[in-house]
ZADO-38090 format. One record per residue (C-alpha): residue number from 1; residue in three letters; x, y, z. Coordinates in nm, 3 decimals. Example, Ala and Ser with C-alpha at 12.3 -4.5 7.8 and 13.67 -1.06 7.14 Angstrom:
2
PT num residu      px      py      pz
PT   1    ALA   1.230  -0.450   0.780
PT   2    SER   1.367  -0.106   0.714
// end
This chain:
501
PT num residu      px      py      pz
PT   1    MET   3.068   4.165   0.537
PT   2    LYS   3.285   3.929   0.736
PT   3    GLN   3.185   3.567   0.680
PT   4    ARG   3.053   3.398   0.993
PT   5    PRO   3.277   3.109   1.104
PT   6    ILE   3.136   2.760   1.077
PT   7    GLU   3.018   2.631   1.412
PT   8    PRO   3.164   2.300   1.543
PT   9    GLN   2.820   2.139   1.538
PT  10    ALA   2.782   2.224   1.170
PT  11    VAL   3.125   2.073   1.099
PT  12    ALA   3.021   1.754   1.276
PT  13    HIS   2.706   1.728   1.065
PT  14    ALA   2.904   1.795   0.746
PT  15    ALA   3.155   1.526   0.838
PT  16    ALA   2.873   1.280   0.892
PT  17    MET   2.710   1.374   0.562
PT  18    PRO   2.995   1.452   0.315
PT  19    GLU   2.768   1.412   0.015
PT  20    LEU   2.552   1.699   0.145
PT  21    ALA   2.854   1.929   0.178
PT  22    ARG   2.964   1.838  -0.175
PT  23    LEU   2.623   1.902  -0.325
PT  24    SER   2.583   2.236  -0.148
PT  25    ARG   2.934   2.369  -0.225
PT  26    PRO   2.912   2.698  -0.421
PT  27    ARG   3.010   2.682  -0.785
PT  28    ASP   3.236   2.943  -0.939
PT  29    ILE   2.964   3.091  -1.157
PT  30    PRO   3.035   3.444  -1.279
PT  31    ASP   2.786   3.695  -1.147
PT  32    GLU   2.693   3.804  -1.497
PT  33    THR   2.548   3.460  -1.569
PT  34    LEU   2.312   3.472  -1.270
PT  35    THR   1.951   3.579  -1.307
PT  36    ARG   1.965   3.937  -1.184
PT  37    ARG   1.630   4.079  -1.269
PT  38    LEU   1.308   3.986  -1.097
PT  39    ASP   1.111   3.986  -1.420
PT  40    GLU   1.346   3.716  -1.555
PT  41    LEU   1.309   3.516  -1.235
PT  42    GLU   0.932   3.547  -1.256
PT  43    LYS   0.942   3.395  -1.605
PT  44    LEU   1.140   3.104  -1.465
PT  45    VAL   0.886   3.058  -1.184
PT  46    ARG   0.599   3.049  -1.431
PT  47    ARG   0.787   2.799  -1.646
PT  48    ASP   0.850   2.579  -1.341
PT  49    LEU   0.482   2.595  -1.249
PT  50    ASP   0.386   2.497  -1.602
PT  51    MET   0.631   2.206  -1.609
PT  52    THR   0.501   2.067  -1.277
PT  53    ARG   0.131   2.121  -1.333
PT  54    TYR   0.020   1.766  -1.416
PT  55    PRO  -0.258   1.678  -1.370
PT  56    ALA  -0.380   2.022  -1.462
PT  57    LYS  -0.750   1.949  -1.485
PT  58    SER  -0.997   2.133  -1.264
PT  59    TRP  -1.156   1.873  -1.040
PT  60    VAL  -1.342   2.033  -0.747
PT  61    LEU  -1.718   2.024  -0.808
PT  62    PRO  -1.897   2.358  -0.762
PT  63    HIS  -2.148   2.403  -0.480
PT  64    THR  -2.426   2.659  -0.501
PT  65    ALA  -2.444   2.920  -0.228
PT  66    PRO  -2.767   3.079  -0.100
PT  67    GLY  -2.866   3.341  -0.355
PT  68    GLY  -2.750   3.135  -0.651
PT  69    GLY  -2.377   3.211  -0.661
PT  70    ILE  -2.094   2.960  -0.634
PT  71    ALA  -1.957   2.903  -0.285
PT  72    LEU  -1.585   2.921  -0.223
PT  73    ASP  -1.411   2.588  -0.187
PT  74    VAL  -1.166   2.728   0.069
PT  75    LEU  -1.158   3.053   0.265
PT  76    VAL  -0.814   3.121   0.416
PT  77    VAL  -0.823   3.362   0.709
PT  78    GLY  -0.488   3.533   0.749
PT  79    GLY  -0.250   3.666   0.484
PT  80    GLY   0.083   3.613   0.656
PT  81    GLN   0.342   3.359   0.548
PT  82    ALA   0.123   3.068   0.660
PT  83    GLY  -0.184   3.194   0.475
PT  84    PHE   0.010   3.266   0.157
PT  85    ALA   0.178   2.924   0.175
PT  86    ALA  -0.155   2.749   0.229
PT  87    ALA  -0.303   2.929  -0.071
PT  88    PHE  -0.014   2.826  -0.295
PT  89    GLY  -0.032   2.467  -0.169
PT  90    LEU  -0.401   2.453  -0.259
PT  91    LEU  -0.341   2.606  -0.602
PT  92    GLN  -0.072   2.345  -0.668
PT  93    GLN  -0.340   2.080  -0.611
PT  94    ARG  -0.577   2.256  -0.855
PT  95    VAL  -0.805   2.395  -0.586
PT  96    THR  -0.852   2.735  -0.747
PT  97    ASN  -1.182   2.863  -0.609
PT  98    ILE  -1.022   3.008  -0.297
PT  99    LEU  -0.989   3.343  -0.124
PT 100    VAL  -0.742   3.474   0.133
PT 101    ILE  -0.864   3.752   0.363
PT 102    ASP  -0.652   3.966   0.594
PT 103    GLU  -0.755   4.245   0.826
PT 104    ASN  -0.451   4.459   0.745
PT 105    VAL  -0.376   4.680   0.447
PT 106    GLU  -0.170   4.530   0.167
PT 107    GLY   0.192   4.501   0.274
PT 108    ASP   0.114   4.478   0.646
PT 109    GLU   0.002   4.115   0.652
PT 110    GLY   0.178   3.919   0.923
PT 111    PRO   0.426   4.072   1.167
PT 112    TRP   0.707   4.157   0.928
PT 113    ASN   0.629   4.524   0.871
PT 114    THR   0.495   4.593   1.219
PT 115    TYR   0.593   4.412   1.538
PT 116    ALA   0.866   4.175   1.409
PT 117    ARG   1.146   4.408   1.514
PT 118    MET   1.438   4.165   1.509
PT 119    ALA   1.712   4.232   1.257
PT 120    THR   1.694   3.879   1.113
PT 121    LEU   1.457   3.585   1.123
PT 122    ARG   1.543   3.336   1.396
PT 123    THR   1.510   3.044   1.155
PT 124    GLN   1.830   2.925   0.989
PT 125    LYS   1.861   3.056   0.633
PT 126    ASP   1.897   2.708   0.478
PT 127    THR   1.571   2.585   0.628
PT 128    GLY   1.395   2.647   0.300
PT 129    GLY   1.046   2.775   0.325
PT 130    ILE   0.730   2.811   0.127
PT 131    GLU   0.849   2.739  -0.227
PT 132    PHE   0.729   2.374  -0.206
PT 133    GLY   0.945   2.213  -0.471
PT 134    ILE   0.985   2.519  -0.696
PT 135    PRO   1.349   2.632  -0.645
PT 136    ASN   1.304   2.951  -0.848
PT 137    LEU   1.028   3.054  -0.608
PT 138    SER   1.259   3.029  -0.304
PT 139    PHE   1.393   3.319  -0.101
PT 140    ARG   1.743   3.222  -0.210
PT 141    ALA   1.656   3.251  -0.579
PT 142    TRP   1.485   3.585  -0.515
PT 143    TYR   1.786   3.707  -0.315
PT 144    GLU   2.049   3.597  -0.566
PT 145    ALA   1.853   3.749  -0.853
PT 146    GLN   1.917   4.087  -0.692
PT 147    HIS   2.245   4.042  -0.504
PT 148    GLY   2.437   3.786  -0.706
PT 149    GLN   2.631   3.499  -0.556
PT 150    GLN   2.631   3.631  -0.199
PT 151    TRP   2.433   3.357  -0.024
PT 152    ASP   2.724   3.216   0.174
PT 153    ARG   2.801   3.559   0.317
PT 154    LEU   2.449   3.596   0.453
PT 155    TYR   2.415   3.512   0.824
PT 156    LYS   2.037   3.475   0.851
PT 157    LEU   1.744   3.611   0.654
PT 158    PRO   1.705   3.986   0.718
PT 159    THR   1.353   4.057   0.839
PT 160    GLU   1.305   4.348   0.600
PT 161    LEU   1.405   4.134   0.301
PT 162    TRP   1.175   3.851   0.412
PT 163    HIS   0.888   4.098   0.418
PT 164    ARG   0.973   4.216   0.065
PT 165    TYR   1.004   3.856  -0.052
PT 166    LEU   0.655   3.772   0.075
PT 167    GLN   0.510   4.061  -0.123
PT 168    TRP   0.686   3.934  -0.434
PT 169    TYR   0.565   3.579  -0.358
PT 170    ARG   0.206   3.705  -0.349
PT 171    LYS   0.254   3.895  -0.675
PT 172    VAL   0.429   3.628  -0.881
PT 173    LEU   0.176   3.361  -0.778
PT 174    ASP  -0.117   3.600  -0.824
PT 175    LEU  -0.267   3.488  -0.495
PT 176    PRO  -0.634   3.589  -0.449
PT 177    VAL  -0.612   3.815  -0.143
PT 178    ARG  -0.869   4.059  -0.008
PT 179    ASN  -0.720   4.305   0.240
PT 180    LYS  -0.885   4.509   0.515
PT 181    THR  -1.128   4.221   0.569
PT 182    ARG  -1.179   4.057   0.909
PT 183    LEU  -1.365   3.741   1.002
PT 184    ARG  -1.629   3.827   1.263
PT 185    ARG  -1.839   3.513   1.295
PT 186    LEU  -1.849   3.158   1.164
PT 187    GLN  -2.164   2.949   1.141
PT 188    PRO  -2.271   2.620   0.980
PT 189    ALA  -2.521   2.677   0.702
PT 190    ALA  -2.743   2.486   0.463
PT 191    ASN  -2.612   2.233   0.209
PT 192    GLY  -2.299   2.163   0.410
PT 193    LEU  -2.159   2.513   0.367
PT 194    LEU  -2.008   2.748   0.621
PT 195    ALA  -2.127   3.108   0.655
PT 196    ALA  -1.835   3.338   0.727
PT 197    GLU  -1.948   3.683   0.835
PT 198    VAL  -1.674   3.930   0.744
PT 199    GLU  -1.627   4.303   0.793
PT 200    GLN  -1.462   4.533   0.541
PT 201    ASP  -1.447   4.912   0.577
PT 202    GLY  -1.719   4.899   0.841
PT 203    HIS  -1.961   4.695   0.628
PT 204    ARG  -2.052   4.334   0.704
PT 205    SER  -2.128   4.064   0.450
PT 206    THR  -2.134   3.685   0.429
PT 207    LEU  -1.891   3.465   0.240
PT 208    TRP  -2.010   3.111   0.173
PT 209    THR  -1.745   2.843   0.174
PT 210    ARG  -1.711   2.467   0.192
PT 211    THR  -1.401   2.475   0.414
PT 212    ILE  -1.212   2.737   0.611
PT 213    VAL  -0.844   2.757   0.711
PT 214    LEU  -0.763   2.971   1.015
PT 215    ALA  -0.405   3.078   0.939
PT 216    THR  -0.417   3.345   1.207
PT 217    GLY  -0.069   3.322   1.353
PT 218    ILE   0.041   3.381   1.710
PT 219    GLU  -0.289   3.527   1.829
PT 220    GLY  -0.505   3.286   1.634
PT 221    ASN  -0.630   3.101   1.940
PT 222    GLY  -0.605   3.364   2.209
PT 223    VAL  -0.518   3.722   2.300
PT 224    ARG  -0.228   3.934   2.419
PT 225    ARG  -0.142   3.892   2.784
PT 226    ILE  -0.206   4.224   2.962
PT 227    PRO  -0.152   4.225   3.341
PT 228    ASN  -0.461   4.363   3.514
PT 229    PHE  -0.262   4.603   3.730
PT 230    ILE  -0.140   4.778   3.415
PT 231    ALA  -0.474   4.787   3.233
PT 232    ASP  -0.639   4.921   3.548
PT 233    GLY  -0.356   5.143   3.668
PT 234    VAL  -0.280   5.372   3.371
PT 235    PRO  -0.474   5.483   3.060
PT 236    LYS  -0.416   5.298   2.734
PT 237    GLN  -0.235   5.592   2.570
PT 238    ARG   0.047   5.537   2.821
PT 239    TRP   0.124   5.175   2.733
PT 240    ALA   0.147   4.933   2.441
PT 241    HIS   0.203   4.563   2.392
PT 242    THR   0.501   4.464   2.180
PT 243    HIS   0.253   4.319   1.928
PT 244    GLU   0.120   4.667   1.852
PT 245    ALA   0.248   4.929   1.610
PT 246    ILE   0.444   5.182   1.819
PT 247    ASP   0.561   5.528   1.715
PT 248    PHE   0.919   5.501   1.838
PT 249    ALA   1.021   5.842   1.708
PT 250    ALA   0.758   6.006   1.931
PT 251    LEU   0.929   5.851   2.235
PT 252    ALA   1.268   6.013   2.168
PT 253    GLY   1.399   6.189   2.477
PT 254    GLN   1.146   6.016   2.704
PT 255    THR   1.189   5.746   2.966
PT 256    VAL   1.038   5.413   2.860
PT 257    ALA   0.996   5.110   3.087
PT 258    VAL   0.976   4.767   2.923
PT 259    LEU   0.843   4.457   3.100
PT 260    GLY   0.959   4.117   2.980
PT 261    GLY   1.270   3.911   2.913
PT 262    GLY   1.178   3.748   2.584
PT 263    ALA   1.302   3.822   2.235
PT 264    SER   1.015   4.054   2.146
PT 265    ALA   1.067   4.261   2.463
PT 266    TYR   1.437   4.303   2.389
PT 267    ASP   1.384   4.371   2.016
PT 268    THR   1.136   4.645   2.103
PT 269    ALA   1.355   4.791   2.377
PT 270    ILE   1.644   4.815   2.130
PT 271    ALA   1.423   4.981   1.870
PT 272    VAL   1.309   5.245   2.121
PT 273    ALA   1.664   5.306   2.244
PT 274    GLU   1.785   5.352   1.887
PT 275    GLN   1.537   5.640   1.855
PT 276    GLY   1.689   5.822   2.151
PT 277    ALA   1.470   5.721   2.445
PT 278    ASP   1.609   5.623   2.784
PT 279    VAL   1.496   5.263   2.817
PT 280    HIS   1.474   5.041   3.125
PT 281    ILE   1.392   4.673   3.073
PT 282    PHE   1.277   4.456   3.365
PT 283    HIS   1.248   4.077   3.381
PT 284    ARG   1.226   3.820   3.659
PT 285    GLU   1.507   3.605   3.521
PT 286    THR   1.843   3.697   3.669
PT 287    GLN   2.023   3.520   3.386
PT 288    LEU   1.876   3.498   3.035
PT 289    VAL   1.957   3.188   2.835
PT 290    PRO   1.997   3.278   2.465
PT 291    THR   1.852   2.948   2.352
PT 292    ASN   1.516   2.866   2.201
PT 293    ALA   1.391   2.535   2.336
PT 294    THR   1.230   2.449   2.002
PT 295    ALA   1.572   2.466   1.831
PT 296    TRP   1.635   2.109   1.952
PT 297    GLY   1.350   1.990   1.732
PT 298    GLU   1.485   2.139   1.409
PT 299    PHE   1.514   1.806   1.228
PT 300    ASN   1.289   1.626   0.984
PT 301    GLY   1.178   1.345   1.208
PT 302    PHE   1.045   1.570   1.483
PT 303    LEU   0.906   1.838   1.252
PT 304    ALA   0.732   1.599   1.012
PT 305    HIS   0.607   1.334   1.253
PT 306    PHE   0.521   1.509   1.576
PT 307    PRO   0.146   1.456   1.506
PT 308    ASP   0.215   1.083   1.472
PT 309    LEU   0.331   1.059   1.834
PT 310    SER   0.105   0.934   2.111
PT 311    LEU  -0.093   1.191   2.305
PT 312    LEU   0.133   1.136   2.605
PT 313    ASP   0.451   1.195   2.404
PT 314    ARG   0.311   1.511   2.243
PT 315    TRP   0.209   1.639   2.584
PT 316    ARG   0.548   1.568   2.738
PT 317    PHE   0.752   1.723   2.456
PT 318    THR   0.537   2.037   2.452
PT 319    ARG   0.523   2.073   2.829
PT 320    LYS   0.901   2.037   2.864
PT 321    MET   0.964   2.304   2.600
PT 322    ARG   0.699   2.527   2.754
PT 323    MET   0.872   2.509   3.093
PT 324    PHE   1.202   2.627   2.947
PT 325    ASN   1.257   3.003   2.978
PT 326    THR   1.363   3.094   2.627
PT 327    GLY   1.568   3.411   2.614
PT 328    PRO   1.661   3.643   2.328
PT 329    PRO   1.928   3.529   2.079
PT 330    GLN   2.288   3.607   2.173
PT 331    ARG   2.320   3.873   1.903
PT 332    THR   2.013   4.049   2.039
PT 333    LEU   2.162   4.055   2.388
PT 334    GLU   2.487   4.193   2.244
PT 335    ARG   2.297   4.469   2.063
PT 336    ALA   2.120   4.559   2.386
PT 337    ALA   2.446   4.566   2.583
PT 338    ALA   2.595   4.803   2.326
PT 339    ARG   2.328   5.068   2.393
PT 340    PRO   2.431   5.295   2.683
PT 341    ASN   2.073   5.429   2.705
PT 342    LEU   1.927   5.078   2.758
PT 343    ILE   1.943   4.980   3.124
PT 344    ARG   1.874   4.619   3.224
PT 345    HIS   1.703   4.525   3.551
PT 346    PRO   1.749   4.146   3.575
PT 347    GLY   1.574   3.962   3.854
PT 348    CYS   1.319   4.243   3.892
PT 349    SER   0.943   4.258   3.845
PT 350    TRP   0.670   4.522   3.876
PT 351    ARG   0.433   4.529   4.170
PT 352    GLY   0.216   4.811   4.038
PT 353    VAL   0.194   5.123   3.821
PT 354    ALA   0.017   5.456   3.875
PT 355    LEU  -0.006   5.805   3.728
PT 356    SER   0.151   6.090   3.926
PT 357    ASP   0.192   6.449   3.801
PT 358    GLY   0.161   6.341   3.439
PT 359    ARG   0.412   6.056   3.459
PT 360    VAL   0.390   5.682   3.527
PT 361    VAL   0.535   5.558   3.854
PT 362    VAL   0.656   5.200   3.818
PT 363    ASP   0.673   5.021   4.152
PT 364    ALA   0.958   4.784   4.069
PT 365    THR   1.110   4.538   4.312
PT 366    ASP   1.445   4.720   4.288
PT 367    GLY   1.294   5.062   4.352
PT 368    PRO   1.048   5.307   4.191
PT 369    LEU   1.101   5.443   3.839
PT 370    LEU   0.941   5.749   3.681
PT 371    ALA   0.853   5.672   3.319
PT 372    ASP   0.665   5.839   3.037
PT 373    PHE   0.555   5.523   2.855
PT 374    LEU   0.530   5.148   2.921
PT 375    ILE   0.588   4.861   2.677
PT 376    LEU   0.469   4.511   2.763
PT 377    GLY   0.659   4.212   2.631
PT 378    THR   0.426   3.984   2.825
PT 379    GLY   0.336   3.737   2.553
PT 380    TYR   0.004   3.577   2.470
PT 381    ILE  -0.268   3.365   2.625
PT 382    THR  -0.390   3.062   2.431
PT 383    ASP  -0.761   3.044   2.509
PT 384    VAL  -1.014   2.985   2.231
PT 385    SER  -1.293   3.115   2.455
PT 386    LEU  -1.146   3.462   2.396
PT 387    VAL  -1.153   3.438   2.014
PT 388    GLU  -1.476   3.607   1.911
PT 389    GLU  -1.531   3.435   1.577
PT 390    ILE  -1.529   3.082   1.719
PT 391    ALA  -1.591   3.119   2.095
PT 392    GLU  -1.962   3.044   2.067
PT 393    HIS  -1.882   2.698   1.932
PT 394    LEU  -1.648   2.609   2.218
PT 395    PRO  -1.902   2.373   2.386
PT 396    LEU  -1.896   2.162   2.068
PT 397    MET  -1.519   2.162   2.015
PT 398    ALA  -1.281   1.904   2.161
PT 399    LEU  -1.005   2.044   2.379
PT 400    TRP  -0.713   1.844   2.508
PT 401    ARG  -0.871   1.813   2.851
PT 402    ASP  -1.162   1.630   2.685
PT 403    VAL  -0.946   1.354   2.537
PT 404    PHE  -0.636   1.326   2.754
PT 405    THR  -0.555   1.306   3.125
PT 406    PRO  -0.186   1.362   3.200
PT 407    PRO  -0.002   1.154   3.460
PT 408    ALA   0.006   1.291   3.813
PT 409    GLY   0.261   1.568   3.844
PT 410    GLU   0.250   1.653   3.472
PT 411    GLU  -0.066   1.865   3.475
PT 412    ASP  -0.075   2.196   3.285
PT 413    ALA  -0.399   2.396   3.274
PT 414    GLY  -0.285   2.602   2.977
PT 415    LEU  -0.209   2.298   2.764
PT 416    ALA  -0.529   2.127   2.876
PT 417    SER  -0.735   2.410   2.725
PT 418    ALA  -0.564   2.388   2.385
PT 419    PRO  -0.776   2.279   2.085
PT 420    PHE  -0.750   1.909   2.003
PT 421    LEU  -0.699   1.871   1.628
PT 422    GLY  -0.714   1.584   1.382
PT 423    PRO  -0.413   1.465   1.179
PT 424    ASN  -0.458   1.740   0.918
PT 425    PHE  -0.542   2.033   1.149
PT 426    GLU  -0.917   1.970   1.138
PT 427    VAL  -1.113   2.078   1.446
PT 428    GLN  -1.266   1.782   1.631
PT 429    GLU  -1.609   1.738   1.786
PT 430    LYS  -1.628   1.703   2.162
PT 431    LEU  -1.903   1.443   2.120
PT 432    PRO  -1.905   1.246   1.790
PT 433    GLY  -2.202   1.329   1.572
PT 434    THR  -2.299   1.654   1.745
PT 435    ALA  -2.118   1.896   1.510
PT 436    PRO  -1.971   1.720   1.205
PT 437    TRP  -1.935   2.056   1.029
PT 438    LEU  -1.637   2.133   1.256
PT 439    GLY  -1.432   1.898   1.038
PT 440    ALA  -1.448   2.166   0.767
PT 441    VAL  -1.260   2.408   0.996
PT 442    PHE  -0.881   2.374   0.982
PT 443    ASN  -0.689   2.541   1.264
PT 444    PHE  -0.349   2.631   1.116
PT 445    SER  -0.243   2.870   1.393
PT 446    ARG  -0.021   2.864   1.697
PT 447    GLY  -0.298   2.725   1.915
PT 448    GLY  -0.269   2.395   1.730
PT 449    SER   0.093   2.338   1.831
PT 450    LEU   0.016   2.085   2.106
PT 451    SER  -0.158   1.866   1.849
PT 452    MET   0.068   1.940   1.552
PT 453    GLY   0.403   2.059   1.689
PT 454    ALA   0.581   2.338   1.503
PT 455    MET   0.386   2.279   1.182
PT 456    PRO   0.161   2.587   1.201
PT 457    ILE   0.438   2.825   1.320
PT 458    GLY   0.775   2.921   1.181
PT 459    LEU   0.925   2.838   0.844
PT 460    SER   1.078   2.510   0.956
PT 461    GLY   0.735   2.389   1.064
PT 462    ILE   0.523   2.541   0.789
PT 463    LYS   0.715   2.357   0.518
PT 464    PHE   0.592   2.031   0.675
PT 465    GLY   0.254   2.162   0.787
PT 466    VAL   0.113   2.295   0.460
PT 467    PRO   0.127   1.958   0.277
PT 468    ARG  -0.065   1.799   0.566
PT 469    LEU  -0.313   2.083   0.569
PT 470    VAL  -0.368   2.069   0.194
PT 471    HIS  -0.410   1.692   0.210
PT 472    GLY  -0.683   1.734   0.471
PT 473    VAL  -0.867   2.004   0.279
PT 474    THR  -0.854   1.823  -0.057
PT 475    LYS  -0.956   1.497   0.108
PT 476    ARG  -1.269   1.659   0.248
PT 477    LEU  -1.354   1.832  -0.080
PT 478    PHE  -1.328   1.502  -0.266
PT 479    VAL  -1.473   1.254  -0.018
PT 480    GLU  -1.791   1.446   0.056
PT 481    ASP  -1.871   1.451  -0.318
PT 482    VAL  -1.788   1.086  -0.396
PT 483    PRO  -2.145   1.000  -0.513
PT 484    ASN  -2.129   1.285  -0.765
PT 485    TYR  -1.784   1.180  -0.885
PT 486    PHE  -1.911   0.824  -0.930
PT 487    ARG  -2.201   0.944  -1.140
PT 488    GLY  -1.960   1.155  -1.341
PT 489    MET  -1.746   0.849  -1.410
PT 490    GLU  -2.050   0.654  -1.526
PT 491    VAL  -2.147   0.931  -1.768
PT 492    TRP  -1.789   0.949  -1.897
PT 493    LEU  -1.769   0.573  -1.953
PT 494    ASP  -2.089   0.583  -2.154
PT 495    SER  -1.968   0.866  -2.377
PT 496    ASP  -1.714   0.905  -2.654
PT 497    ALA  -1.509   1.150  -2.445
PT 498    LYS  -1.305   0.862  -2.302
PT 499    ILE  -1.149   0.782  -2.640
PT 500    GLU  -0.802   0.934  -2.672
PT 501    ARG  -0.755   1.117  -3.000
// end
């Protein structure tokens, strides 16, 4: 593989920070001395965890659930990279009575084995990730254990390898995950607990927990955006959103029309074209800019301290980035241009769709197109009123429109309806004192980005977000039991257990 040339911007940073370049320069270590087997790396991970375990004592006091069992201390909803990272962060702080649930089968948690169709992650490979101070747990350690000293030749993290790494991460940390389990309803219950009604294999049951973390990703606070004229114009078997699993092989030889100019639309269009379909992709933008607006904020100050900004500053940063039309990465556009069976229709939109003689007629602004299948890269709507498990509590929850009025000319209805979160992702009451139990709900999903920035999304954000999240959860678990801890201290002081032997 040809090594990617160093970009001028990277050279400038290296010149400004020579000590960083020196520290990160590869050593001439023979491949045979590297850890090559995953079982050896796993032993190193376990040793690292043992060496960094102080204080190792179990400290969270048990709470009895209705029926006499012990309630969970934390229920994490979502088994993608954010949910796994949150679980590990809690375990590091000796919060062990936790459970992660995910609606998908094992191996399909998150987007990596389904709708994440890009060849590589968009995050830079040196961002780090979800190892949280354990180098042997990092993707780089996992990669080098299998491929040797090849890190510098790697452009970005291949999506397929990231998916495999997450499965290894779950295994080596022995994370408590229950698959094929979906949260259906959340209610406050007796004794300060939350009742989480879940469904597994068609059967419903209740999990009792003291706190809950909603690590539900892109759709955590909303739904897929489906234009009404498509939902009403053709049957569902003739279209799919890019977020769905799609049988690309079944579309070989057919004509497929794709709507959208974002990265997911282009990634999906390429995947369909690679299977032999004739693909037409339409988007309103005449010129796509291969730049992600959030890339500007890829530095520690912005990532770590966005929640410390004033409400006005958070609003303005988010609104400005939201207004920027982010296009696919340059390499994605180059891959699309290299496919002769992928036809681009820039500056074009759809006015309607209809079935005719067994095919879909797309009424595009540059002329009609006969297609066999439609794919919608139309994004998502952030609207907590559409999220079934929490929508009924919306009248009690603070939204941004309840706490902040933007200056004239800077209004944004979509941002105004975003959840307003506390400094550690905790949901806030609309009126103080009316629903204090909401503070036990931590919204670690994309819908919290106006309050928390990139922290709940993407590796560069998650590495800063999980410590804040864990701090908030452990703070609540400790503070609400302070009287019991005080009594425990009094008993300890009056006993012989305090004497070191």
